[in-house]
C-alpha positions in Angstrom: -0.1 42.0 -15.5 -3.5 40.6 -16.3 -5.6 43.8 -16.6 -9.0 43.9 -15.1 -10.4 40.9 -13.1 -13.1 40.0 -15.6 -10.5 39.9 -18.4 -8.3 37.6 -16.2 -11.1 35.3 -15.5 -12.0 35.1 -19.2 -8.5 34.3 -20.1 -8.2 31.5 -17.4 -11.6 30.0 -18.6 -10.4 30.1 -22.2 -7.2 28.4 -21.2 -9.1 25.7 -19.2 -11.5 25.1 -22.2 -8.5 24.8 -24.5 -6.8 22.3 -22.3 -10.1 20.3 -21.9 -10.7 20.4 -25.6 -7.2 19.1 -26.3 -7.6 16.4 -23.8 -10.9 15.3 -25.4 -9.2 15.3 -28.8 -6.6 12.9 -27.4 -9.4 10.7 -26.3 -11.1 10.9 -29.6 -13.7 13.4 -28.4 -14.9 11.1 -25.6 -15.3 11.5 -21.9 -13.1 9.3 -19.8 -13.8 6.4 -17.4 -11.1 5.7 -14.9 -10.6 2.1 -13.8 -8.4 1.1 -10.9 -7.6 -2.6 -11.1 -4.6 -3.9 -9.1 -3.5 -7.6 -9.2 -4.0 -9.2 -5.8 -6.8 -7.0 -4.8 -10.4 -8.5 -4.8 -12.1 -5.3 -6.0 -11.8 -2.8 -8.9 -13.2 0.7 -9.1 -14.9 2.3 -12.1 -15.4 6.1 -12.1 -17.1 8.3 -14.7 -19.3 11.4 -15.0 -22.9 10.8 -16.0 -25.6 13.5 -16.1 -23.2 16.0 -14.5 -22.3 13.9 -11.5 -19.4 11.6 -10.9 -20.3 7.9 -10.3 -18.0 5.5 -8.5 -18.6 1.8 -8.7 -16.8 -0.8 -6.5 -17.0 -4.3 -8.1 -15.4 -7.7 -7.7 -12.6 -8.3 -10.2 -14.0 -11.9 -10.7 -17.5 -10.7 -11.5 -18.8 -11.1 -15.0 -18.9 -7.9 -17.1 -22.7 -8.3 -17.9 -23.6 -7.7 -14.2 -21.8 -4.3 -14.2 -23.3 -3.2 -17.4 -26.8 -4.1 -16.1 -26.1 -2.1 -12.9 -25.1 0.9 -15.0 -28.2 0.6 -17.1 -30.3 0.4 -13.9 -28.7 3.5 -12.5 -29.4 5.4 -15.7 -33.0 4.4 -15.6 -33.3 5.5 -11.9 -31.8 8.9 -12.8 -34.3 9.3 -15.7 -37.1 8.4 -13.3 -36.1 11.0 -10.8 -35.9 13.6 -13.5 -39.4 12.8 -14.7 -40.7 13.0 -11.1 -39.0 16.4 -10.6 -40.7 17.8 -13.7 -44.2 16.6 -12.5 -43.6 18.2 -9.1 -42.8 21.5 -10.9 -45.9 21.3 -12.9 -44.1 20.7 -16.2 -45.1 18.2 -18.7 -42.6 15.4 -18.7 -41.4 14.1 -22.0 -42.2 10.6 -23.1 -40.3 7.9 -21.4 -37.0 7.4 -23.2 -35.8 4.1 -24.4 -33.7 2.2 -21.9 -30.0 3.1 -22.3 -27.9 0.8 -24.3 -24.8 0.1 -22.2 -21.9 -1.7 -23.8 -18.1 -2.1 -23.4 -16.2 -2.3 -26.7 -12.6 -3.1 -27.5 -11.2 -2.4 -31.0 -14.8 -1.7 -32.1 -16.2 -5.1 -31.0 -18.4 -5.6 -27.9 -16.7 -7.4 -25.0 -18.5 -10.6 -24.2 -20.6 -10.2 -21.0 -19.2 -13.4 -19.5 -15.7 -12.0 -19.4 -14.6 -11.1 -15.8 -14.1 -7.5 -14.9 -10.3 -7.8 -14.4 -10.0 -8.8 -18.1 -12.8 -6.7 -19.6 -11.8 -3.3 -18.4 -8.6 -2.7 -20.3 -6.8 0.5 -21.2 -8.2 1.8 -24.5 -11.6 0.1 -24.3 -14.7 2.2 -24.8 -17.8 2.3 -22.5 -21.0 3.3 -24.3 -23.9 4.6 -22.3 -26.6 5.5 -24.8 -25.1 8.2 -26.9 -22.3 9.0 -24.5 -18.9 7.4 -25.1 -16.1 7.0 -22.6 -12.5 6.1 -23.2 -11.4 3.6 -20.5 -8.2 4.6 -18.7 -7.0 1.7 -16.6 -4.7 2.5 -13.7 -4.2 6.1 -14.8 -1.8 8.2 -12.7 -3.7 9.3 -9.7 -3.0 11.4 -6.6 -3.9 9.3 -3.5 -3.2 12.3 -1.3 -2.9 16.0 -2.0 -2.9 18.9 0.4 -1.3 22.2 1.1 0.3 23.2 4.4 -1.7 25.2 6.8 0.9 27.9 7.4 2.2 30.0 4.5 5.0 32.5 4.9 6.3 35.0 2.4 9.8 34.0 1.3 9.5 30.4 2.6 9.0 27.4 0.4 5.5 25.9 0.1 5.7 22.2 -0.6 2.4 20.3 -1.0 2.0 16.8 0.3 1.3 14.7 -2.7 1.3 10.9 -3.1 0.8 9.3 -6.5 -0.2 5.9 -7.7 0.7 4.6 -11.2 2.8 7.6 -11.9 5.9 9.6 -11.0 6.0 12.9 -9.1 8.9 14.2 -11.3 6.5 13.9 -14.4 3.6 15.7 -12.8 2.6 19.3 -13.7 2.1 21.9 -11.1 0.7 25.4 -11.7 0.3 27.8 -8.8 -2.2 30.7 -8.6 -2.6 33.5 -6.1 -5.8 35.1 -5.2 -6.3 38.7 -6.5 -7.3 40.5 -3.3 -10.1 43.1 -3.8 -9.5 46.0 -1.4 -13.3 46.9 -1.5 -15.2 43.7 -2.2 -18.7 44.1 -3.4 -21.5 41.5 -3.7 -22.6 40.6 -7.2 -26.0 41.6 -8.7 -27.7 38.6 -6.9 -26.3 39.6 -3.6 -23.9 36.7 -3.5 -20.2 37.1 -2.8 -18.2 37.3 -6.0 -16.0 34.3 -6.9 -12.3 34.7 -6.2 -10.1 35.9 -9.1 -6.9 33.9 -9.5 -3.7 34.9 -11.4 -0.9 32.5 -12.3 1.9 32.8 -9.7 4.4 30.1 -10.8 5.0 26.5 -11.7 6.8 23.5 -10.3 6.3 21.4 -7.2 7.8 24.0 -4.8 6.5 27.6 -4.7 7.9 30.5 -2.8 5.4 33.3 -2.2 6.6 36.8 -2.3 5.8 39.8 0.0 3.4 40.9 -2.7 1.4 37.8 -2.0 0.8 38.6 1.7 -2.9 38.5 2.4 -3.7 36.2 -0.6 -4.7 32.6 -0.7 -2.8 30.2 -2.9 -4.3 27.6 -5.3 -2.5 24.7 -6.9 -3.6 22.9 -10.0 -1.7 19.6 -10.3 -2.0 16.9 -12.9 -0.6 13.5 -12.1 1.4 11.9 -14.9 3.4 8.8 -15.9 5.7 10.1 -18.6 3.4 11.9 -21.0 0.3 10.0 -19.8 -1.9 12.2 -17.7 -4.4 11.3 -15.0 -7.3 13.2 -13.4 -6.1 16.6 -12.1 -6.6 18.0 -8.6 -7.1 21.5 -7.4 -6.0 22.6 -3.9 -6.9 25.9 -2.3 -5.1 27.0 0.9 -7.2 27.4 4.0 -5.3 30.5 5.1 -3.5 33.4 3.4 0.1 34.1 3.0 1.6 35.8 6.1 4.6 38.0 6.5 7.9 36.1 7.3 9.9 36.8 10.5 12.6 38.9 8.7 16.2 37.9 9.1 16.7 34.3 10.3 19.7 32.8 12.1 20.5 30.6 9.1 20.3 33.3 6.3 24.0 34.1 6.5 25.0 30.4 6.6 23.2 29.8 3.3 25.7 32.2 1.7 28.3 29.3 2.1 26.0 26.7 0.6 24.5 28.4 -2.4 25.7 25.5 -4.6 25.6 21.8 -4.3 28.8 19.8 -3.9 30.9 18.2 -6.6 31.5 14.4 -7.0 34.4 14.4 -4.6 32.5 16.1 -1.8 29.6 15.2 0.5 27.8 17.9 2.5 26.5 16.7 5.8 23.9 18.2 8.2 23.1 17.1 11.8 20.2 18.8 13.5 17.9 18.3 16.5 14.8 20.1 15.2 12.8 20.0 18.5 9.9 17.6 18.4 6.4 19.2 18.7 5.5 16.8 21.5 8.2 18.5 23.6 7.7 22.1 22.3 4.0 22.1 23.3 4.3 21.0 26.9 3.5 23.4 29.8 7.1 22.9 31.0 8.4 24.2 27.6 6.1 27.1 27.5 6.6 28.3 31.0 10.0 27.1 32.2 12.2 26.1 29.2 11.2 28.6 26.6 9.1 31.3 28.3 10.9 34.0 26.2 9.7 32.4 22.9 6.5 33.9 21.4 3.7 31.2 21.6 3.0 31.3 17.9 6.7 30.7 17.1 6.5 27.4 19.1 3.6 26.2 16.9 4.5 23.3 14.6 3.3 24.8 11.4 5.3 28.0 12.0 8.5 26.1 12.9 8.2 23.7 10.0 8.3 26.7 7.6 11.6 27.7 9.1 13.0 24.1 9.2 12.2 23.4 5.6 13.7 26.7 4.4 16.8 26.2 6.5 17.4 22.6 5.3 16.7 23.4 1.7 19.2 26.2 1.7 22.0 24.0 2.8 21.9 21.9 -0.4 23.1 19.0 1.6 23.8 15.4 0.5 23.2 13.8 3.9 20.9 15.2 6.6 20.7 13.5 10.0 17.8 14.8 12.1 16.8 14.1 15.7 13.5 14.7 17.5 11.5 14.2 14.3 7.7 13.8 15.0 6.2 10.8 13.1 3.6 13.1 11.5 6.3 15.6 10.6 8.3 13.0 8.7 5.3 11.7 6.8 3.3 14.9 6.1 5.9 17.7 6.1 9.6 17.0 5.9 9.4 13.9 3.8 7.4 15.5 1.0 9.3 18.8 1.2 12.8 17.3 1.1 11.6 14.8 -1.6 10.8 17.9 -3.7 14.3 19.1 -3.2 15.8 15.8 -4.3 16.3 13.9 -1.1 14.9 10.6 0.0 14.6 9.7 3.7 14.3 6.8 6.2 12.8 7.1 9.6 13.2 5.3 12.9 10.7 6.0 15.7 11.6 5.6 19.3 9.6 2.9 21.1 6.8 4.3 23.3 7.2 7.7 21.7 6.0 9.6 18.7 9.3 11.0 17.6 12.5 9.6 16.3 15.4 9.8 13.9 15.3 10.8 10.2 18.2 10.3 7.8 17.8 11.9 4.4 20.2 11.5 1.4 20.4 13.1 -2.1 19.2 10.4 -4.5 21.2 11.8 -7.4 24.4 11.2 -5.5 23.9 8.3 -3.1 22.1 5.0 -3.2 20.8 3.4 0.0 22.2 -0.2 0.2 20.8 -1.3 3.6 19.6 -0.2 7.0 20.7 -1.7 10.3 18.7 0.3 13.0 18.5 -0.9 16.6 17.1 0.1 19.9 20.3 0.3 22.1 18.8 -1.3 25.2 17.4 -4.2 23.2 20.6 -4.8 21.4 22.5 -4.9 24.7 20.5 -7.8 26.0 19.8 -9.7 22.8 22.9 -9.5 20.7 25.8 -11.7 21.7 28.0 -8.9 20.3 27.5 -7.1 23.6 27.7 -10.0 26.0 30.8 -8.7 27.7 29.4 -5.2 28.2 26.1 -6.7 29.5 27.9 -8.8 32.1 29.7 -5.7 33.4 26.5 -3.6 33.5 24.6 -6.4 35.2 27.0 -6.1 38.2 24.9 -3.1 39.2 21.1 -4.0 38.9 20.0 -0.5 39.5 22.1 0.9 36.6 21.0 -2.1 34.4 17.3 -1.4 35.0 17.8 2.3 34.1 19.7 1.4 30.9 17.0 -1.0 29.9 14.2 1.5 30.5 15.6 3.8 27.8 14.1 3.6 24.2 17.1 5.3 22.6 17.5 4.3 19.0 20.4 4.2 16.6 20.0 4.6 12.8 22.7 2.9 10.7 22.5 3.3 7.0 25.0 2.1 4.4 25.3 4.1 1.2 27.0 3.8 -2.2 28.4 6.7 -4.1 26.7 6.7 -7.5 29.6 8.4 -9.2 32.1 5.9 -7.8 30.3 2.7 -6.6 33.4 1.4 -4.9 33.0 4.2 -2.4 30.7 3.3 0.4 29.9 5.0 3.7 28.2 4.0 6.9 26.0 6.9 8.2 24.9 6.6 11.8 22.4 8.9 13.6 21.4 8.9 17.2 20.0 10.9 20.1 21.5 9.7 23.4 19.8 9.9 26.9 19.2 13.5 27.9 19.4 13.6 31.7 22.2 15.8 33.1 23.2 13.1 35.5 23.0 10.3 33.0 26.6 10.3 31.8 27.0 6.6 32.9 24.0 5.6 30.8 25.2 7.6 27.8 28.6 5.9 28.0 26.9 2.4 27.9 24.7 3.5 25.0 27.7 4.8 23.1 29.6 1.6 23.7 26.7 -0.4 22.3 26.4 1.9 19.3 30.1 1.8 18.3 30.3 -2.0 18.6 27.1 -2.4 16.5 28.4 0.0 13.8 31.8 -1.7 13.7 30.0 -5.1 13.1 27.8 -3.6 10.4 30.7 -2.2 8.5 32.7 -5.4 8.7 29.7 -7.5 7.5 28.2 -5.2 4.9 30.8 -2.7 3.7 34.3 -3.6 4.7 36.6 -0.7 4.7 33.8 1.9 4.5 34.4 5.0 6.7 32.0 5.8 9.6 30.1 9.0 9.7 28.4 9.3 13.1 26.1 12.3 13.7 23.6 13.2 16.4 22.6 14.9 19.6 24.9 13.1 22.1 23.8 15.2 25.0 27.5 15.2 26.0 29.9 18.1 26.3 33.5 17.9 25.1 34.7 16.9 28.6 32.4 13.9 28.8 33.1 10.2 28.7 31.1 9.9 25.4 33.3 12.5 23.7 36.4 10.8 25.1 35.3 7.4 23.9 34.7 8.7 20.4 37.7 11.1 20.1 40.4 9.0 21.9 38.9 5.5 21.6 39.1 4.7 25.3 37.5 5.6 28.6 39.2 4.6 31.9 37.3 3.2 34.9 38.1 6.3 36.9 36.2 8.7 34.6 33.7 10.7 36.6 30.8 9.9 34.3 30.8 6.4 35.7 29.6 8.0 39.0 27.5 10.7 37.4 24.3 9.8 39.4 25.8 8.7 42.7 27.2 5.5 44.3 24.1 3.4 43.8 24.6 3.6 40.0 28.4 3.3 40.1 29.7 0.8 37.6 33.3 1.7 36.9 34.8 -0.1 34.0 37.2 0.4 31.2 35.5 0.9 27.9 37.2 0.7 24.5 36.0 1.7 21.0 36.4 -0.7 18.1 37.2 2.3 15.9 40.4 4.4 15.8 40.0 7.8 17.3 37.1 9.7 15.5 37.4 13.3 14.4 34.7 15.9 15.4 34.3 17.3 11.9 32.9 20.6 13.2 35.3 20.9 16.1 34.1 21.9 19.6 31.8 24.9 19.2 31.1 27.0 22.3 27.5 25.7 22.1 25.1 23.9 19.8 22.2 24.2 22.3 21.2 27.6 23.7 18.2 27.9 26.0 17.5 30.4 28.8 19.1 28.3 31.5 21.8 26.4 29.7 24.1 26.6 26.7 26.7 24.0 25.7 28.1 21.8 22.9 26.0 18.6 22.7 25.9 17.8 19.0 28.7 16.4 16.8 29.5 14.9 13.4 32.1 12.3 14.1 34.2 11.1 11.2 36.5 8.1 10.9 39.6 9.7 9.2 41.4 7.8 6.5 39.2 7.9 3.5 37.5 11.3 4.0 38.7 14.6 5.3 37.0 17.9 6.3 36.9 20.3 3.4 34.7 23.1 4.9 32.8 23.8 8.1 29.9 26.1 7.7 30.2 28.8 10.4 27.5 28.7 13.1 25.3 31.8 13.7 27.0 34.6 15.5 26.3 35.0 19.3 24.4 38.2 18.4 22.2 36.3 15.9 21.5 33.6 18.5 20.6 36.0 21.3 18.7 38.6 19.3 15.5 37.2 20.7 17.2 36.2 24.0 17.6 32.5 23.3 16.5 29.5 21.2 14.0 28.7 19.8 12.7 32.1 18.6 10.7 33.7 15.8 13.9 33.5 13.7 15.1 30.0 14.7 12.9 26.8 14.9 14.8 24.8 17.5 16.7 25.0 20.7 19.6 23.4 18.9 21.8 24.7 16.0 22.5 22.7 12.9 26.0 21.5 12.3 27.0 21.6 8.6 30.2 20.6 7.0 31.7 19.4 3.6 33.6 16.2 3.6 35.9 15.3 0.7 36.8 11.8 -0.4 40.6 11.2 -0.3 42.1 10.2 -3.6 
């Protein structure tokens, strides 16, 4: 495609020089001085290149300009002094001492008075003169405050850089991807040094999917921050590792055939998925007891995140409710990746833990109106809404103590449909207590959650339907499923005595909602590990204003068990994502 390596390098250098020349023409043939000055902050920063090295100055916004110019002149003099000393040490005859540099700041061709404070002096479009060198001042230019590539790169899986921008917009930024041209027989250059890498253009855009031809190559990303057409200083990122081969067929590949396109204005695609937190996947118990069949590398976070991001991106969903989301995963991996695919997200961490709940929504389709997250145990004791339930639970101090020890959270988010603002929906997301004998605790948690959600809807979005997704750790014969699906649990239900007589607290429990529909039905299992399989995950829907339009089939049993159980090299979690399309009723 590019011919010999030398020719490719020449073309890339020519292109770079052309871009640099064009940029300098836009700045009137000048260098640039970047100034960051934000109202409310005491300091500003000034950054420019002088004598081949970048200088950064941190100064008070209230300081007079003359002091900064004097400091720049002093630094120039120091640099000239060091250059003269270096020549003497090398036995060269130093040139005569140059005249002290004239350092000025001009605006519209006139010098800015030296008693003007920095915050007012350093304006966009001003010119900084240091001797014969001129700089165009760029105040608060678009700037990347964070930029990095993921550590693990797999062929066929999306690579999404983590990039945060200040004074700009990610959708305006320019991204160019390069792949390293691998030399099968590398030879040192004439000086014995290793030759520089040769890069060829591989793609553009914020997300890049390397191909099998890229296996063994590093990736490089050249990105320019922008605010509209206004550019800022570019960054260049080079991957630490090379592109590796993917796992082949994954459990979600066939499912993506049903979700190739996004939904129309009358339909909302929903995903609920426990993605297996890294803090649980890396324990000795997980490696030796829970998932001994899973290859160790396939339990590593970087590897699993590649699979999670590809799986979620392929569903083209409008709402994604995730459980067991590590804090770092939300901030550094899933947040940036799903943002690149058009989704914004909100996160609720569990107290005393480093994982929690993440709810993502397609920003072109939905607008987040408000969040009403709670810790269920705290709400039980502090919100008068639950006074009756608290009184009944308090009748058994042992059970009460166990309930209050739990840090289980509930995410409650109210959205507005951008195509029809009168349509609102309350989206809830939770991960109930996990213990096999904790059915009584889960019932109480579900009771608190439903009462809270009913109150939120009545106060914030009257008439809005409820969409309640999550890992409920409850099978279809459980009290939790009965409470959701039939709206009532009798006092004789066996879950009230799930952990023996000492925690017995039999009571009738009613839901404030009409019977909810399990949108994806009752699959044979949504969790499949070596010692257990069962249906624990649901997307509950309040019927009336929405109906199920399509349920995306789960992976076949053969696909799930190809590598014995979950997780595996072809599936990132011990749970399976639920995916369905819901249609607004006319």
